[in-house]
N, C-alpha and C positions, 0 to 999 in steps of 0.2 A: 843450924843442926848439921852435924857430920854423920854420914854413915859409915858405920864400922862393920869389918868382916872378921869373925872369929873362925880361925882354921880350926879344921877338924871338927866341925860341929854343923852339918847341913841341917838348915830348917827353913820353913816358909820364909822368915824374915830375910834370910840370905839370899834366898831365890830370887826375891823381889828385887834386890839390889843388882842382880846379874843383868848383863846387856841382853836385849832381844835375841841375839843370834845363839847366844850362850843357851837361854831359856828354851829355844827351840831344839837345840840337840839334847838339853836334859830331859825335855818332855818325850824325846823319841827314845832316848836311853830308858827311862822310867817304865817304859811299856815292856821293857825285857828284850828289846832288840839290840843287834849290834849295829855298828855304823862304821863305813870306811869313808875316806877322803872323797873317793867319787860320787858316793851317795850323798854326802853332805853338801856337795857342790850342785849336783843335779836337783835334788829335792828340796834343799833348804837355802841354796845360794850362800852357802858358807864356804869360803875357800881355804881357811886356815884351820882346819879340824884340829891339828895338834895343839895350837893356841887355845882353843874353846876347851879342850881336854885339861890343859894345864890349869886353867881358871877354875874349872870345876873341882879339880883336885884341890886347888888352894880354897875352895870353899868347903871342902870336907868331903866330897864324894869320892869313893873309891872306884875307880875306873881302871879295868885290866886292858892291856894291850896284847894283842896276838898277832905275831907276824905270819903272812900267809903268801902263797907263790901262785899266780895266776897261769892260765894254760900255755903261755909263752915264756915263763920263767922270771916274769917281772915280780917283785916283792911289794908288798903293801900291808898297811897296819888295819887291823879291825879291832875297834874299841867296844866295850861292854861294862854296864854298871855292875858292880859286885854288891849283891844285897845282904 
């Protein structure tokens, strides 16, 4: 049996084929919260958030990225699931 992933159509069957780290981030985003790379590392121990976001997009989820600036001028990305 082979697992198939249909692009552009998120559903429970596709969610079950996602890696555990990807499902953790998806669960966070499904609550309506945003997530940053620092938060993903500290809370979920996921060090490559952009890779997780790419996998979710390929699974059909619409995820929006917003660039932000911290208090000392550093830039970072914040991700949000578009419903």
